[in-house]
N, CA, C and O atoms as CSV, one atom per row, in Angstrom:
chain,resi,resn,atom,element,x,y,z
A,1,MET,N,N,0.767,-1.118,0.047
A,1,MET,CA,C,0.019,-0.011,0.022
A,1,MET,C,C,0.840,1.204,-0.019
A,1,MET,O,O,1.704,1.325,0.850
A,2,THR,N,N,0.692,2.141,-0.925
A,2,THR,CA,C,1.409,3.348,-1.105
A,2,THR,C,C,0.764,4.470,-0.291
A,2,THR,O,O,-0.440,4.686,-0.429
A,3,SER,N,N,1.479,5.165,0.519
A,3,SER,CA,C,0.986,6.373,1.257
A,3,SER,C,C,1.190,7.642,0.356
A,3,SER,O,O,2.236,7.869,-0.253
A,4,THR,N,N,0.163,8.383,0.338
A,4,THR,CA,C,0.241,9.683,-0.382
A,4,THR,C,C,0.309,10.761,0.656
A,4,THR,O,O,-0.696,11.075,1.292
A,5,ALA,N,N,1.574,11.384,0.856
A,5,ALA,CA,C,1.703,12.456,1.815
A,5,ALA,C,C,1.083,13.741,1.229
A,5,ALA,O,O,1.146,13.997,0.026
A,6,SER,N,N,0.516,14.493,2.084
A,6,SER,CA,C,0.096,15.828,1.732
A,6,SER,C,C,1.292,16.762,1.573
A,6,SER,O,O,2.279,16.683,2.305
A,7,PRO,N,N,1.153,17.711,0.518
A,7,PRO,CA,C,2.174,18.652,0.422
A,7,PRO,C,C,2.486,19.450,1.781
A,7,PRO,O,O,3.582,19.968,1.995
A,8,ASN,N,N,1.543,19.489,2.562
A,8,ASN,CA,C,1.646,20.206,3.914
A,8,ASN,C,C,2.202,19.358,5.054
A,8,ASN,O,O,2.420,19.820,6.174
A,9,SER,N,N,2.410,18.143,4.720
A,9,SER,CA,C,2.893,17.218,5.825
A,9,SER,C,C,4.178,17.627,6.480
A,9,SER,O,O,4.363,17.353,7.665
A,10,ALA,N,N,5.086,18.277,5.763
A,10,ALA,CA,C,6.288,18.673,6.320
A,10,ALA,C,C,6.148,19.817,7.260
A,10,ALA,O,O,6.943,19.969,8.189
A,11,TYR,N,N,5.085,20.680,7.024
A,11,TYR,CA,C,4.758,21.818,7.875
A,11,TYR,C,C,3.956,21.290,9.071
A,11,TYR,O,O,4.093,21.814,10.176
A,12,ALA,N,N,3.119,20.257,8.866
A,12,ALA,CA,C,2.357,19.668,10.053
A,12,ALA,C,C,3.359,19.050,11.069
A,12,ALA,O,O,3.237,19.167,12.288
A,13,THR,N,N,4.411,18.348,10.413
A,13,THR,CA,C,5.433,17.708,11.250
A,13,THR,C,C,6.269,18.758,11.944
A,13,THR,O,O,6.693,18.523,13.076
A,14,LEU,N,N,6.527,19.879,11.350
A,14,LEU,CA,C,7.202,21.054,11.960
A,14,LEU,C,C,6.395,21.566,13.096
A,14,LEU,O,O,6.955,21.889,14.143
A,15,LEU,N,N,5.018,21.665,12.936
A,15,LEU,CA,C,4.202,22.201,14.065
A,15,LEU,C,C,4.193,21.210,15.225
A,15,LEU,O,O,4.173,21.626,16.383
A,16,LEU,N,N,4.205,19.969,14.951
A,16,LEU,CA,C,4.250,18.968,16.050
A,16,LEU,C,C,5.553,19.142,16.749
A,16,LEU,O,O,5.575,19.215,17.977
A,17,ARG,N,N,6.719,19.217,15.985
A,17,ARG,CA,C,8.001,19.341,16.510
A,17,ARG,C,C,8.210,20.580,17.436
A,17,ARG,O,O,8.789,20.555,18.522
A,18,LEU,N,N,7.644,21.668,16.834
A,18,LEU,CA,C,7.769,22.971,17.661
A,18,LEU,C,C,6.976,22.922,18.943
A,18,LEU,O,O,7.450,23.364,19.989
A,19,SER,N,N,5.794,22.399,18.871
A,19,SER,CA,C,4.893,22.366,20.023
A,19,SER,C,C,5.439,21.351,21.041
A,19,SER,O,O,5.405,21.622,22.241
A,20,LEU,N,N,5.907,20.271,20.624
A,20,LEU,CA,C,6.501,19.205,21.561
A,20,LEU,C,C,7.750,19.760,22.132
A,20,LEU,O,O,7.948,19.641,23.341
A,21,GLY,N,N,8.629,20.370,21.353
A,21,GLY,CA,C,9.823,21.013,21.934
A,21,GLY,C,C,9.538,22.124,22.897
A,21,GLY,O,O,10.236,22.259,23.902
A,22,LEU,N,N,8.521,22.938,22.623
A,22,LEU,CA,C,8.172,24.075,23.625
A,22,LEU,C,C,7.581,23.447,24.935
A,22,LEU,O,O,7.826,23.958,26.028
A,23,MET,N,N,6.824,22.367,24.809
A,23,MET,CA,C,6.265,21.677,26.015
A,23,MET,C,C,7.354,21.086,26.875
A,23,MET,O,O,7.319,21.219,28.099
A,24,TYR,N,N,8.314,20.439,26.263
A,24,TYR,CA,C,9.501,19.907,27.057
A,24,TYR,C,C,10.220,21.105,27.695
A,24,TYR,O,O,10.518,21.081,28.890
A,25,LEU,N,N,10.492,22.126,26.922
A,25,LEU,CA,C,11.216,23.234,27.531
A,25,LEU,C,C,10.536,23.869,28.624
A,25,LEU,O,O,11.147,24.154,29.655
A,26,ALA,N,N,9.197,24.133,28.457
A,26,ALA,CA,C,8.344,24.745,29.532
A,26,ALA,C,C,8.257,23.839,30.715
A,26,ALA,O,O,8.293,24.330,31.843
A,27,HIS,N,N,8.145,22.539,30.536
A,27,HIS,CA,C,8.058,21.624,31.629
A,27,HIS,C,C,9.222,21.556,32.453
A,27,HIS,O,O,9.129,21.346,33.662
A,28,SER,N,N,10.386,21.732,31.830
A,28,SER,CA,C,11.574,21.786,32.536
A,28,SER,C,C,11.859,23.046,33.173
A,28,SER,O,O,12.092,23.095,34.381
A,29,VAL,N,N,11.853,24.132,32.392
A,29,VAL,CA,C,12.335,25.584,32.891
A,29,VAL,C,C,11.183,26.047,33.783
A,29,VAL,O,O,11.476,26.338,34.943
A,30,VAL,N,N,9.887,26.155,33.384
A,30,VAL,CA,C,8.912,26.760,34.025
A,30,VAL,C,C,8.446,25.979,35.292
A,30,VAL,O,O,8.285,26.566,36.363
A,31,LEU,N,N,8.239,24.678,35.147
A,31,LEU,CA,C,7.670,23.841,36.332
A,31,LEU,C,C,8.861,23.445,37.227
A,31,LEU,O,O,8.859,23.766,38.415
A,32,LYS,N,N,9.878,22.753,36.677
A,32,LYS,CA,C,10.886,22.305,37.610
A,32,LYS,C,C,11.841,23.256,38.105
A,32,LYS,O,O,12.252,23.126,39.258
A,33,LEU,N,N,12.268,24.251,37.337
A,33,LEU,CA,C,13.189,25.334,37.759
A,33,LEU,C,C,12.560,26.488,38.444
A,33,LEU,O,O,13.000,26.913,39.513
A,34,MET,N,N,11.505,27.014,37.821
A,34,MET,CA,C,10.984,28.284,38.311
A,34,MET,C,C,9.845,28.030,39.363
A,34,MET,O,O,9.732,28.718,40.378
A,35,THR,N,N,9.053,27.042,39.059
A,35,THR,CA,C,7.908,26.822,40.066
A,35,THR,C,C,8.287,26.121,41.327
A,35,THR,O,O,8.096,26.627,42.433
A,36,PHE,N,N,8.839,24.919,41.141
A,36,PHE,CA,C,9.229,23.964,42.255
A,36,PHE,C,C,10.687,24.194,42.660
A,36,PHE,O,O,11.052,23.850,43.784
A,37,THR,N,N,11.523,24.752,41.810
A,37,THR,CA,C,12.979,24.884,41.947
A,37,THR,C,C,13.585,23.385,41.822
A,37,THR,O,O,12.952,22.369,42.108
A,38,LEU,N,N,14.798,23.417,41.389
A,38,LEU,CA,C,15.457,22.121,41.184
A,38,LEU,C,C,15.585,21.360,42.508
A,38,LEU,O,O,15.377,20.148,42.553
A,39,ALA,N,N,15.938,22.098,43.616
A,39,ALA,CA,C,15.972,21.446,44.829
A,39,ALA,C,C,14.666,20.810,45.389
A,39,ALA,O,O,14.625,19.731,45.980
A,40,GLY,N,N,13.639,21.594,45.133
A,40,GLY,CA,C,12.288,21.153,45.461
A,40,GLY,C,C,11.884,19.882,44.583
A,40,GLY,O,O,11.326,18.910,45.092
A,41,THR,N,N,12.195,19.958,43.277
A,41,THR,CA,C,11.983,18.812,42.420
A,41,THR,C,C,12.786,17.579,42.888
A,41,THR,O,O,12.280,16.461,42.790
A,42,ALA,N,N,13.977,17.745,43.376
A,42,ALA,CA,C,14.758,16.734,43.881
A,42,ALA,C,C,14.212,16.162,45.119
A,42,ALA,O,O,14.317,14.953,45.326
A,43,GLN,N,N,13.628,16.960,45.968
A,43,GLN,CA,C,12.956,16.456,47.222
A,43,GLN,C,C,11.733,15.647,46.861
A,43,GLN,O,O,11.417,14.663,47.529
A,44,TYR,N,N,11.017,16.064,45.775
A,44,TYR,CA,C,9.797,15.408,45.395
A,44,TYR,C,C,10.245,13.960,44.841
A,44,TYR,O,O,9.653,12.948,45.215
A,45,PHE,N,N,11.278,13.917,43.966
A,45,PHE,CA,C,11.739,12.669,43.503
A,45,PHE,C,C,12.127,11.747,44.699
A,45,PHE,O,O,11.786,10.565,44.732
A,46,GLN,N,N,12.803,12.304,45.608
A,46,GLN,CA,C,13.231,11.458,46.870
A,46,GLN,C,C,12.021,11.014,47.628
A,46,GLN,O,O,12.051,9.940,48.229
A,47,SER,N,N,10.889,11.825,47.639
A,47,SER,CA,C,9.783,11.396,48.359
A,47,SER,C,C,9.059,10.144,47.701
A,47,SER,O,O,8.315,9.379,48.316
A,48,LEU,N,N,9.372,10.057,46.431
A,48,LEU,CA,C,8.841,8.932,45.574
A,48,LEU,C,C,9.765,7.723,45.691
A,48,LEU,O,O,9.500,6.664,45.123
A,49,GLY,N,N,10.849,7.901,46.437
A,49,GLY,CA,C,11.839,6.793,46.513
A,49,GLY,C,C,12.896,6.810,45.418
A,49,GLY,O,O,13.667,5.863,45.265
A,50,LEU,N,N,12.917,7.810,44.722
A,50,LEU,CA,C,13.903,7.928,43.620
A,50,LEU,C,C,15.086,8.728,44.038
A,50,LEU,O,O,14.949,9.559,44.936
A,51,PRO,N,N,16.264,8.542,43.445
A,51,PRO,CA,C,17.370,9.384,43.949
A,51,PRO,C,C,17.228,10.852,43.478
A,51,PRO,O,O,16.742,11.138,42.383
A,52,GLY,N,N,17.651,11.705,44.310
A,52,GLY,CA,C,17.496,13.185,44.068
A,52,GLY,C,C,18.158,13.664,42.775
A,52,GLY,O,O,17.644,14.570,42.119
A,53,TRP,N,N,19.270,13.076,42.411
A,53,TRP,CA,C,20.031,13.484,41.238
A,53,TRP,C,C,19.229,13.195,39.975
A,53,TRP,O,O,19.457,13.865,38.968
A,54,LEU,N,N,18.293,12.227,39.970
A,54,LEU,CA,C,17.448,11.997,38.912
A,54,LEU,C,C,16.584,13.117,38.451
A,54,LEU,O,O,16.224,13.212,37.278
A,55,ALA,N,N,16.247,13.981,39.399
A,55,ALA,CA,C,15.518,15.255,39.139
A,55,ALA,C,C,16.264,16.247,38.260
A,55,ALA,O,O,15.733,16.927,37.381
A,56,TYR,N,N,17.520,16.257,38.582
A,56,TYR,CA,C,18.468,17.138,37.827
A,56,TYR,C,C,18.644,16.618,36.373
A,56,TYR,O,O,18.550,17.345,35.384
A,57,ALA,N,N,18.914,15.260,36.343
A,57,ALA,CA,C,19.003,14.673,34.949
A,57,ALA,C,C,17.719,14.737,34.160
A,57,ALA,O,O,17.773,14.835,32.935
A,58,THR,N,N,16.570,14.688,34.797
A,58,THR,CA,C,15.263,14.780,34.092
A,58,THR,C,C,15.150,16.233,33.653
A,58,THR,O,O,14.803,16.463,32.495
A,59,PHE,N,N,15.404,17.175,34.446
A,59,PHE,CA,C,15.496,18.635,34.113
A,59,PHE,C,C,16.262,18.947,32.775
A,59,PHE,O,O,15.785,19.520,31.796
A,60,PHE,N,N,17.538,18.461,32.917
A,60,PHE,CA,C,18.456,18.778,31.782
A,60,PHE,C,C,17.976,18.041,30.581
A,60,PHE,O,O,17.980,18.656,29.515
A,61,ALA,N,N,17.552,16.775,30.608
A,61,ALA,CA,C,16.956,15.977,29.491
A,61,ALA,C,C,15.829,16.699,28.845
A,61,ALA,O,O,15.805,16.815,27.620
A,62,GLU,N,N,14.885,17.194,29.607
A,62,GLU,CA,C,13.760,17.854,29.059
A,62,GLU,C,C,14.156,19.221,28.434
A,62,GLU,O,O,13.705,19.571,27.343
A,63,MET,N,N,14.984,19.953,29.137
A,63,MET,CA,C,15.386,21.223,28.603
A,63,MET,C,C,16.225,21.135,27.291
A,63,MET,O,O,15.933,21.787,26.288
A,64,ILE,N,N,17.267,20.298,27.366
A,64,ILE,CA,C,18.077,20.136,26.155
A,64,ILE,C,C,17.362,19.488,25.000
A,64,ILE,O,O,17.544,19.862,23.841
A,65,GLY,N,N,16.501,18.455,25.351
A,65,GLY,CA,C,15.699,17.818,24.387
A,65,GLY,C,C,14.671,18.815,23.730
A,65,GLY,O,O,14.470,18.795,22.516
A,66,GLY,N,N,14.049,19.662,24.553
A,66,GLY,CA,C,13.143,20.658,24.030
A,66,GLY,C,C,13.743,21.577,23.042
A,66,GLY,O,O,13.188,21.914,21.996
A,67,ILE,N,N,14.999,21.990,23.465
A,67,ILE,CA,C,15.713,23.009,22.525
A,67,ILE,C,C,16.081,22.254,21.246
A,67,ILE,O,O,15.822,22.813,20.181
A,68,LEU,N,N,16.620,21.119,21.232
A,68,LEU,CA,C,16.986,20.315,20.092
A,68,LEU,C,C,15.702,20.050,19.157
A,68,LEU,O,O,15.819,20.053,17.932
A,69,LEU,N,N,14.546,19.835,19.761
A,69,LEU,CA,C,13.382,19.551,18.963
A,69,LEU,C,C,12.941,20.856,18.295
A,69,LEU,O,O,12.577,20.849,17.119
A,70,ILE,N,N,12.968,21.962,19.020
A,70,ILE,CA,C,12.642,23.286,18.421
A,70,ILE,C,C,13.593,23.663,17.205
A,70,ILE,O,O,13.207,24.231,16.183
A,71,LEU,N,N,14.823,23.282,17.457
A,71,LEU,CA,C,15.745,23.627,16.299
A,71,LEU,C,C,15.767,22.601,15.181
A,71,LEU,O,O,16.305,22.882,14.111
A,72,GLY,N,N,15.184,21.383,15.399
A,72,GLY,CA,C,15.157,20.391,14.472
A,72,GLY,C,C,16.558,19.731,14.310
A,72,GLY,O,O,17.080,19.585,13.205
A,73,VAL,N,N,17.117,19.354,15.448
A,73,VAL,CA,C,18.378,18.621,15.422
A,73,VAL,C,C,18.078,17.177,15.854
A,73,VAL,O,O,17.791,16.857,17.008
A,74,GLN,N,N,18.178,16.293,14.754
A,74,GLN,CA,C,17.996,14.846,14.989
A,74,GLN,C,C,16.661,14.633,15.794
A,74,GLN,O,O,16.674,13.975,16.834
A,75,SER,N,N,15.571,15.168,15.325
A,75,SER,CA,C,14.241,15.163,16.128
A,75,SER,C,C,13.755,13.777,16.347
A,75,SER,O,O,13.222,13.472,17.414
A,76,ARG,N,N,13.929,12.862,15.308
A,76,ARG,CA,C,13.514,11.466,15.599
A,76,ARG,C,C,14.096,10.856,16.828
A,76,ARG,O,O,13.424,10.261,17.671
A,77,TRP,N,N,15.408,11.044,16.882
A,77,TRP,CA,C,16.185,10.390,17.971
A,77,TRP,C,C,15.892,11.121,19.250
A,77,TRP,O,O,15.653,10.486,20.277
A,78,VAL,N,N,15.900,12.369,19.225
A,78,VAL,CA,C,15.580,13.201,20.533
A,78,VAL,C,C,14.267,12.888,21.134
A,78,VAL,O,O,14.093,12.813,22.350
A,79,ALA,N,N,13.252,12.687,20.149
A,79,ALA,CA,C,11.926,12.291,20.707
A,79,ALA,C,C,11.884,10.871,21.292
A,79,ALA,O,O,11.167,10.614,22.259
A,80,LEU,N,N,12.656,9.959,20.699
A,80,LEU,CA,C,12.683,8.589,21.191
A,80,LEU,C,C,13.502,8.588,22.478
A,80,LEU,O,O,13.188,7.835,23.400
A,81,ALA,N,N,14.559,9.424,22.561
A,81,ALA,CA,C,15.425,9.488,23.786
A,81,ALA,C,C,14.591,10.027,25.025
A,81,ALA,O,O,14.879,9.696,26.175
A,82,LEU,N,N,13.569,10.854,24.725
A,82,LEU,CA,C,12.716,11.550,25.879
A,82,LEU,C,C,11.668,10.594,26.320
A,82,LEU,O,O,11.179,10.791,27.433
A,83,ILE,N,N,11.235,9.550,25.588
A,83,ILE,CA,C,10.231,8.680,25.957
A,83,ILE,C,C,10.481,8.023,27.275
A,83,ILE,O,O,9.533,7.885,28.048
A,84,PRO,N,N,11.700,7.598,27.602
A,84,PRO,CA,C,11.846,6.900,28.911
A,84,PRO,C,C,11.573,7.883,30.167
A,84,PRO,O,O,11.169,7.476,31.257
A,85,VAL,N,N,11.840,9.167,29.874
A,85,VAL,CA,C,11.459,10.130,30.970
A,85,VAL,C,C,9.996,10.180,31.159
A,85,VAL,O,O,9.536,10.279,32.296
A,86,LEU,N,N,9.166,10.111,30.029
A,86,LEU,CA,C,7.780,10.106,30.107
A,86,LEU,C,C,7.169,8.812,30.648
A,86,LEU,O,O,6.095,8.844,31.248
A,87,ILE,N,N,7.835,7.686,30.445
A,87,ILE,CA,C,7.419,6.423,30.941
A,87,ILE,C,C,7.567,6.486,32.505
A,87,ILE,O,O,6.720,6.036,33.277
A,88,GLY,N,N,8.758,7.108,32.891
A,88,GLY,CA,C,8.923,7.252,34.381
A,88,GLY,C,C,7.833,8.138,35.010
A,88,GLY,O,O,7.330,7.789,36.078
A,89,ALA,N,N,7.431,9.319,34.366
A,89,ALA,CA,C,6.362,10.070,34.851
A,89,ALA,C,C,5.009,9.432,34.682
A,89,ALA,O,O,4.078,9.737,35.428
A,90,PHE,N,N,4.884,8.546,33.708
A,90,PHE,CA,C,3.571,7.767,33.608
A,90,PHE,C,C,3.468,6.857,34.884
A,90,PHE,O,O,2.455,6.834,35.584
A,91,GLY,N,N,4.657,6.066,35.148
A,91,GLY,CA,C,4.652,5.187,36.296
A,91,GLY,C,C,4.298,5.925,37.557
A,91,GLY,O,O,3.410,5.470,38.279
A,92,VAL,N,N,4.956,7.080,37.886
A,92,VAL,CA,C,4.770,7.829,38.982
A,92,VAL,C,C,3.280,8.211,39.218
A,92,VAL,O,O,2.773,8.132,40.337
A,93,HIS,N,N,2.599,8.630,38.109
A,93,HIS,CA,C,1.285,9.094,38.199
A,93,HIS,C,C,0.169,8.134,37.896
A,93,HIS,O,O,-1.008,8.496,37.901
A,94,SER,N,N,0.573,6.840,37.619
A,94,SER,CA,C,-0.442,5.814,37.200
A,94,SER,C,C,-1.411,5.532,38.237
A,94,SER,O,O,-2.561,5.237,37.915
A,95,GLY,N,N,-1.049,5.597,39.491
A,95,GLY,CA,C,-2.054,5.249,40.518
A,95,GLY,C,C,-2.944,6.394,41.002
A,95,GLY,O,O,-3.747,6.243,41.923
A,96,ASN,N,N,-2.766,7.560,40.335
A,96,ASN,CA,C,-3.539,8.702,40.678
A,96,ASN,C,C,-4.815,8.949,39.862
A,96,ASN,O,O,-5.501,9.940,40.110
A,97,GLY,N,N,-5.141,8.126,38.944
A,97,GLY,CA,C,-6.255,8.292,38.094
A,97,GLY,C,C,-5.910,8.951,36.804
A,97,GLY,O,O,-4.751,9.201,36.473
A,98,TRP,N,N,-7.003,9.232,36.063
A,98,TRP,CA,C,-6.828,9.691,34.681
A,98,TRP,C,C,-6.453,11.122,34.626
A,98,TRP,O,O,-5.494,11.433,33.921
A,99,VAL,N,N,-7.114,12.052,35.306
A,99,VAL,CA,C,-6.965,13.427,35.176
A,99,VAL,C,C,-5.583,13.973,35.814
A,99,VAL,O,O,-5.265,13.715,36.975
A,100,PHE,N,N,-4.882,14.667,35.036
A,100,PHE,CA,C,-3.533,15.167,35.533
A,100,PHE,C,C,-3.696,16.139,36.631
A,100,PHE,O,O,-2.813,16.255,37.481
A,101,SER,N,N,-4.737,16.817,36.660
A,101,SER,CA,C,-5.087,17.810,37.702
A,101,SER,C,C,-5.551,17.139,39.022
A,101,SER,O,O,-5.757,17.843,40.011
A,102,ALA,N,N,-5.702,15.934,39.056
A,102,ALA,CA,C,-6.041,15.150,40.342
A,102,ALA,C,C,-4.881,15.189,41.285
A,102,ALA,O,O,-3.727,15.397,40.909
A,103,ASN,N,N,-5.252,14.970,42.581
A,103,ASN,CA,C,-4.226,14.957,43.563
A,103,ASN,C,C,-3.062,14.081,43.219
A,103,ASN,O,O,-3.241,12.877,43.033
A,104,GLY,N,N,-1.857,14.641,43.124
A,104,GLY,CA,C,-0.697,13.790,42.671
A,104,GLY,C,C,-0.433,13.770,41.281
A,104,GLY,O,O,0.611,13.270,40.863
A,105,GLY,N,N,-1.383,14.326,40.430
A,105,GLY,CA,C,-1.358,14.234,38.953
A,105,GLY,C,C,-1.710,12.939,38.451
A,105,GLY,O,O,-1.298,11.896,38.960
A,106,GLY,N,N,-2.553,13.002,37.349
A,106,GLY,CA,C,-2.947,11.685,36.622
A,106,GLY,C,C,-2.035,11.271,35.594
A,106,GLY,O,O,-0.986,11.874,35.365
A,107,TRP,N,N,-2.425,10.236,34.960
A,107,TRP,CA,C,-1.429,9.697,33.987
A,107,TRP,C,C,-1.731,10.049,32.500
A,107,TRP,O,O,-0.952,9.684,31.619
A,108,GLU,N,N,-2.866,10.761,32.217
A,108,GLU,CA,C,-3.182,11.011,30.763
A,108,GLU,C,C,-2.176,11.884,30.107
A,108,GLU,O,O,-1.885,11.635,28.937
A,109,TYR,N,N,-1.565,12.957,30.770
A,109,TYR,CA,C,-0.711,13.851,30.174
A,109,TYR,C,C,0.548,13.116,29.775
A,109,TYR,O,O,0.919,13.185,28.604
A,110,PRO,N,N,1.247,12.402,30.685
A,110,PRO,CA,C,2.536,11.618,30.266
A,110,PRO,C,C,2.215,10.673,29.137
A,110,PRO,O,O,2.998,10.564,28.193
A,111,LEU,N,N,1.112,9.997,29.195
A,111,LEU,CA,C,0.780,9.027,28.163
A,111,LEU,C,C,0.623,9.749,26.828
A,111,LEU,O,O,1.154,9.326,25.800
A,112,TYR,N,N,-0.142,10.879,26.879
A,112,TYR,CA,C,-0.303,11.665,25.632
A,112,TYR,C,C,1.056,12.085,25.001
A,112,TYR,O,O,1.254,12.029,23.788
A,113,LEU,N,N,2.002,12.521,25.927
A,113,LEU,CA,C,3.262,13.012,25.503
A,113,LEU,C,C,4.080,11.754,24.913
A,113,LEU,O,O,4.866,11.912,23.979
A,114,ILE,N,N,3.878,10.631,25.444
A,114,ILE,CA,C,4.633,9.375,24.898
A,114,ILE,C,C,4.105,9.206,23.499
A,114,ILE,O,O,4.891,9.035,22.567
A,115,VAL,N,N,2.796,9.249,23.315
A,115,VAL,CA,C,2.272,9.123,21.906
A,115,VAL,C,C,2.730,10.164,20.941
A,115,VAL,O,O,3.003,9.868,19.777
A,116,LEU,N,N,2.822,11.452,21.434
A,116,LEU,CA,C,3.284,12.557,20.528
A,116,LEU,C,C,4.743,12.361,20.283
A,116,LEU,O,O,5.176,12.553,19.147
A,117,SER,N,N,5.529,11.999,21.237
A,117,SER,CA,C,6.926,11.741,20.904
A,117,SER,C,C,7.167,10.667,20.032
A,117,SER,O,O,8.082,10.721,19.210
A,118,PHE,N,N,6.342,9.589,20.151
A,118,PHE,CA,C,6.579,8.444,19.269
A,118,PHE,C,C,6.137,8.773,17.782
A,118,PHE,O,O,6.723,8.308,16.805
A,119,ALA,N,N,5.044,9.623,17.708
A,119,ALA,CA,C,4.616,10.127,16.338
A,119,ALA,C,C,5.670,10.986,15.775
A,119,ALA,O,O,5.876,10.910,14.564
A,120,GLN,N,N,6.386,11.821,16.523
A,120,GLN,CA,C,7.372,12.667,16.023
A,120,GLN,C,C,8.609,11.834,15.556
A,120,GLN,O,O,9.326,12.243,14.643
A,121,ALA,N,N,8.832,10.704,16.178
A,121,ALA,CA,C,9.980,9.892,15.844
A,121,ALA,C,C,9.596,9.097,14.506
A,121,ALA,O,O,10.469,8.781,13.697
A,122,LEU,N,N,8.465,8.842,14.348
A,122,LEU,CA,C,7.959,8.213,13.098
A,122,LEU,C,C,7.928,9.171,11.981
A,122,LEU,O,O,8.361,8.828,10.881
A,123,LEU,N,N,7.433,10.384,12.188
A,123,LEU,CA,C,7.336,11.324,11.200
A,123,LEU,C,C,8.669,12.047,10.722
A,123,LEU,O,O,8.854,12.409,9.561
A,124,GLY,N,N,9.467,12.191,11.640
A,124,GLY,CA,C,10.762,12.911,11.246
A,124,GLY,C,C,10.829,14.255,11.788
A,124,GLY,O,O,10.283,14.598,12.836
A,125,ASP,N,N,11.555,15.042,10.994
A,125,ASP,CA,C,11.784,16.460,11.400
A,125,ASP,C,C,10.815,17.438,10.893
A,125,ASP,O,O,10.504,18.379,11.623
A,126,GLY,N,N,10.335,17.326,9.791
A,126,GLY,CA,C,9.411,18.317,9.170
A,126,GLY,C,C,10.301,19.392,8.555
A,126,GLY,O,O,11.513,19.227,8.421
A,127,ALA,N,N,9.689,20.444,8.206
A,127,ALA,CA,C,10.334,21.615,7.543
A,127,ALA,C,C,11.343,22.354,8.506
A,127,ALA,O,O,11.231,22.324,9.731
A,128,TYR,N,N,12.255,22.965,7.882
A,128,TYR,CA,C,13.234,23.792,8.513
A,128,TYR,C,C,13.995,23.202,9.686
A,128,TYR,O,O,14.193,23.837,10.722
A,129,ALA,N,N,14.430,21.909,9.471
A,129,ALA,CA,C,15.199,21.258,10.443
A,129,ALA,C,C,16.743,21.735,10.332
A,129,ALA,O,O,17.224,21.864,9.206
A,130,LEU,N,N,17.424,21.964,11.327
A,130,LEU,CA,C,18.763,22.322,11.245
A,130,LEU,C,C,19.726,21.128,10.913
A,130,LEU,O,O,20.708,21.238,10.180
A,131,SER,N,N,19.336,19.997,11.526
A,131,SER,CA,C,20.094,18.764,11.406
A,131,SER,C,C,19.108,17.609,11.143
A,131,SER,O,O,18.691,16.991,12.123
A,132,PRO,N,N,18.728,17.288,10.001
A,132,PRO,CA,C,17.678,16.196,9.806
A,132,PRO,C,C,18.218,14.962,10.264
A,132,PRO,O,O,19.409,14.664,10.173
A,133,SER,N,N,17.200,14.146,10.827
A,133,SER,CA,C,17.508,12.929,11.449
A,133,SER,C,C,17.874,11.865,10.542
A,133,SER,O,O,17.366,11.787,9.424
A,134,ARG,N,N,18.782,10.990,10.996
A,134,ARG,CA,C,18.959,9.754,10.338
A,134,ARG,C,C,17.686,8.919,10.327
A,134,ARG,O,O,16.907,9.040,11.273
A,135,PRO,N,N,17.418,8.096,9.344
A,135,PRO,CA,C,16.310,7.294,9.272
A,135,PRO,C,C,16.239,6.302,10.510
A,135,PRO,O,O,17.248,5.900,11.089
A,136,LEU,N,N,15.036,5.976,10.830
A,136,LEU,CA,C,14.849,4.800,11.790
A,136,LEU,C,C,15.088,3.469,10.998
A,136,LEU,O,O,14.683,3.300,9.848
A,137,PRO,N,N,15.768,2.562,11.708
A,137,PRO,CA,C,16.161,1.267,11.010
A,137,PRO,C,C,14.952,0.638,10.371
A,137,PRO,O,O,15.055,0.110,9.264
A,138,PHE,N,N,13.712,0.677,11.080
A,138,PHE,CA,C,12.562,-0.099,10.501
A,138,PHE,C,C,11.783,0.793,9.613
A,138,PHE,O,O,10.691,0.394,9.209
A,139,ARG,N,N,12.218,1.932,9.271
A,139,ARG,CA,C,11.552,2.775,8.237
A,139,ARG,C,C,12.452,3.176,7.121
A,139,ARG,O,O,12.184,4.123,6.381
A,140,SER,N,N,13.611,2.384,7.000
A,140,SER,CA,C,14.537,2.825,6.028
A,140,SER,C,C,14.146,2.635,4.488
A,140,SER,O,O,14.787,3.144,3.569
A,141,HIS,N,N,13.133,1.921,4.343
A,141,HIS,CA,C,12.601,1.697,2.966
A,141,HIS,C,C,11.567,2.717,2.525
A,141,HIS,O,O,11.004,2.638,1.433
A,142,VAL,N,N,11.336,3.684,3.416
A,142,VAL,CA,C,10.242,4.681,3.129
A,142,VAL,C,C,11.042,5.991,2.901
A,142,VAL,O,O,11.954,6.342,3.650
A,143,SER,N,N,10.647,6.665,1.844
A,143,SER,CA,C,11.320,7.961,1.507
A,143,SER,C,C,10.739,9.062,2.412
A,143,SER,O,O,9.714,8.842,3.058
A,144,PRO,N,N,11.375,10.239,2.466
A,144,PRO,CA,C,11.027,11.297,3.443
A,144,PRO,C,C,9.585,11.788,3.289
A,144,PRO,O,O,9.026,12.289,4.265
A,145,VAL,N,N,8.948,11.671,2.106
A,145,VAL,CA,C,7.548,12.184,2.033
A,145,VAL,C,C,6.556,11.085,2.373
A,145,VAL,O,O,5.357,11.357,2.306
A,146,GLY,N,N,6.961,9.821,2.746
A,146,GLY,CA,C,6.009,8.814,3.144
A,146,GLY,C,C,5.690,7.785,2.132
A,146,GLY,O,O,4.943,6.846,2.409
A,147,ARG,N,N,6.249,7.934,0.931
A,147,ARG,CA,C,5.916,6.944,-0.146
A,147,ARG,C,C,6.913,5.759,-0.163
A,147,ARG,O,O,8.113,5.911,0.065
A,148,THR,N,N,6.369,4.635,-0.433
A,148,THR,CA,C,7.303,3.477,-0.555
A,148,THR,C,C,8.197,3.695,-1.658
A,148,THR,O,O,7.791,4.080,-2.754
A,149,ALA,N,N,9.462,3.449,-1.387
A,149,ALA,CA,C,10.497,3.511,-2.489
A,149,ALA,C,C,10.399,2.252,-3.353
A,149,ALA,O,O,11.157,2.101,-4.312
């Protein structure tokens, strides 16, 4: 089956990449750094039984990953690399119910971001990427516009 990609698909992928990158950047800088502080985030991680240093690693992964996504630097691989962070967040919030605004935060937001990150990895960089991604190994037979070669 041959896929017919829209002429606007590169711009739709760019929009996904920019919004996902901005979300990661805001989640790290606004939430972890400015709202809770890094020390407060580390204390929260420790209250969950996680090492405090993991809060700093998570902050830097989200911040750097967000910047790389916005710039379009190896977006497929950056999106895939951020999924484990989201899986961790999903695990932490899984017992709190669906709604993320619930006490302790729910699991729908991390799950949604996992899906968006995976979609970004499948779609690639979109328009205006500074360093286009190497193809995924299982998608190497598909050209950049989504048509079977």
